[in-house]
C-alpha positions in Angstrom: -14.8 47.9 35.2 -13.4 45.5 37.8 -9.8 44.3 37.9 -10.6 41.0 36.2 -12.2 42.8 33.2 -9.4 45.3 33.1 -6.9 42.5 33.0 -8.6 40.7 30.3 -9.1 43.9 28.3 -5.5 44.8 28.6 -4.4 41.3 27.6 -6.6 41.6 24.5 -5.1 44.9 23.6 -1.6 43.5 23.9 -2.1 40.2 22.1 -4.7 41.3 19.6 -6.8 38.3 20.7 -10.5 38.4 19.7 -13.3 37.3 21.8 -16.9 36.6 21.0 -19.8 39.0 21.9 -21.1 36.5 24.4 -17.6 36.2 26.1 -17.5 40.1 26.2 -20.8 40.1 27.9 -19.8 37.3 30.3 -16.7 39.2 31.5 -18.5 42.5 31.8 -16.9 44.3 28.8 -20.3 44.9 27.4 -23.7 44.9 29.2 -25.9 43.6 26.4 -25.6 41.4 23.3 -28.3 41.5 20.6 -28.7 39.6 17.4 -27.4 41.5 14.3 -31.0 41.9 12.9 -32.0 43.5 16.2 -29.1 45.9 16.6 -30.6 49.0 15.0 -34.0 48.5 16.8 -32.3 48.0 20.2 -29.9 50.9 19.7 -32.7 53.2 18.8 -34.7 52.0 21.8 -31.8 52.7 24.1 -31.2 56.2 22.5 -34.9 57.0 23.0 -34.7 56.0 26.6 -31.6 58.1 27.2 -33.1 61.1 25.4 -36.1 61.0 27.7 -34.0 61.3 30.8 -32.6 64.5 32.4 -29.3 65.4 30.7 -28.1 66.9 34.0 -28.9 63.7 36.0 -27.3 61.5 33.4 -24.2 63.6 33.2 -23.9 63.8 37.0 -24.7 60.1 37.4 -22.0 59.1 35.0 -19.4 61.4 36.6 -20.3 59.9 40.0 -20.1 56.4 38.7 -16.6 56.8 37.3 -15.4 58.8 40.3 -16.5 56.1 42.8 -15.9 52.9 40.9 -12.6 52.2 42.5 -13.3 53.7 46.0 -14.1 51.7 49.1 -17.7 51.8 50.3 -17.6 54.6 52.9 -15.6 57.1 50.7 -17.9 56.2 47.7 -21.0 56.9 49.8 -19.6 60.2 51.0 -18.9 61.2 47.4 -22.3 60.1 46.2 -24.0 62.1 49.0 -22.6 65.2 47.6 -23.5 64.2 44.0 -27.1 63.6 45.1 -27.3 67.1 46.5 -26.0 68.4 43.2 -28.7 66.5 41.3 -31.4 67.6 43.6 -30.4 71.2 43.0 -31.2 71.0 39.3 -34.3 72.3 37.6 -34.8 68.8 36.1 -35.0 67.4 39.6 -37.6 70.0 40.7 -39.6 69.1 37.6 -39.3 65.4 38.2 -40.5 65.7 41.8 -43.4 68.0 40.7 -44.4 65.5 38.0 -44.2 62.6 40.4 -46.5 64.3 43.0 -48.7 65.6 40.2 -49.0 62.1 38.8 -47.9 63.2 35.3 -44.9 62.8 33.0 -42.1 65.3 33.4 -41.8 68.0 30.7 
């Protein structure tokens, strides 16, 4: 979350001001807005997508994201280099690479 979004979020918490879903998307508080009648379908589609990904890669990726979001470029890249090594050391990565070269879906 960038400083502008943090400031707007903090202001909303302090004042209790409400914003629309579109405004929340515009300022980066949420990354997607869907119609109410599409909410369940879109939520399940996102859940299926996430469930099909490597839990280790998702976990390490989120940790890396949060650890580097406020860093300058060079320190962030240095941190991410170590995280990439951690991801590549997982069984999921080995399976993903084997699946890619075998032209098949990972199991």
